[in-house]
Phi, psi and omega in degrees: 000128181282135180282165180304313190293322181283325178301316179294315183304306186298325181288321184287322183295311185280350178052045181263114184290319182295321178289322177296323174295315176306321182292322181292321180296316181298320179296317182299313184295321182296314180297321177292322172301311177309309178301323174299318182295315178295321180294320186295316175305310179301318182293322182292318176296320175294323181289321180297315179299319176297323181289315182293324183292316181296321183291317181296318181301310180302308187297304180291330180294315177298323177291315183295306176305304183295323179299315182295322183288315177296322173309303183293327178300316182296317178297312184294318181290328175284326169299322177298313177296323175300316176295322175290321175296318178296318179300314181296320182289324178293329175287333180287315189267355179307310183296318177304307187294325178299319179289321177304310187290321180302313182295319177299321177291329177273001177055039175237030180288125177263127183299320183289332180288321182288323177301313181290324177293322179288325181291316177302311187287325177300334172270335187275317183287139185268310184307131186298311186300316183287319176303322178290322176303313180291330175292320182290321176294320175295322177292323176298318183283332171300310179299324176292318176299319178299315176299322182292317176296319183290332178291329178280324182288324175301312181292319182297317177298323175295316172303315179302318178292326179288324177298309179300320168300314180294324175296316181297318173302319187291322177299314180302313175297332176271358175277171182264022183286135182281165180060030173257119182276090187296326182292322176292323180289325181296318183294318181299323178297316178299323175298313184294324177295317181293319176299322183297315174303317179295315176299320180298319173296314181297319178296314180300322175297317178290325173294322179300315178293319177304311181295325181293317191265335181249124189286335189266013172245120181223158176267103184260138177268097181268113182284172174278129176220175177246159176206131186272012180292156176285138178233158172252137178281117181257347183198130178214129187196143169279132183223169172214158172201177187222171180296142173092352179215185190218169177240124177263138175241200183274171178059020173088357178287137186215139183252119179248115177271121182264327188197136176249122175249097182292330182300313181266353181061047174237151181232131177259123184215170171237140171247120183237155174232108188068238184249001175282128170280113177283314182196147166230120189207172175241138191226137186273144178306136182077351179257092184268137180219137183293139176241127179256144172287163184301321183276005177055028176272332180230149170230125184247129173241129176244117178246094179293123192249333182204144183227135169237181184299319184249002185222151170231114178271132189207166176246124183246127175241127183242126179239143181247140178302137178288151175281141183299133182291148180296140176299137182291129178265119181269128178288130187289136173306138181287146176255136186252129174276000000 
């Protein structure tokens, strides 16, 4: 097939008008066919682009609308669920809060009961803000419980320290050591006794608060009893005390001497553990009898060895019940294949 350029060259060389016209006609037809081809391709591309656009418009429109619809539905459903949950939680805690407010108005609220209530509700409640509120309230009352107990323990430790100082000074005053200013020691002992009374009052007030606010602390009248259980000696020491004051030992035990009968060699005393009166009795010198706490966890023996008008010397021995041994775990026999 002759190209356009060759066709044009032959027509120009032969100077043939008819041939040149044929060339022009042929050229126009070819250009027209080429234009149709180009137009068809453009139209095809436009149709493909339009189809793609329609598909993308439908696809993304569906996703956006569907996603927005799903998101708004989720928000409304979540809000509805939260309202329903809060309503259920409110119905659950209503009786507890009514009781709480009633006890608060009567000033008979027990810290450990509130702590237990808040701990229970912190696990029961589903709604986060309510759950967090009960957790904070539980921590608040835990700190109040700790403070109530710590106040008693601090006063008890301070009394014990003053008792030891007083005993040391009394031993020095009663000794035959030369160059001892007994008058000065007597003043120091008197000052220690005054501090001891102040601390005893403070301890009593702290225990009163603990008894009022903590349900598991009560003032029990614990009688003397016997128990054949084995005990371990945890404290044994020679001490003395006199009417109007007391001597502190470990585990909160204290001996209060109320009266000394020199003629009959008898001592009327009280044995307390903290503020709990274990026993109030009269004991003859040399007649040591064990005294048991009500829970039988401690055995206290007082042996009065010497009596003066203002002092009763004795040996105090405190024994604690041995813990029950752990049951023996027997190993299962091995099986041989």
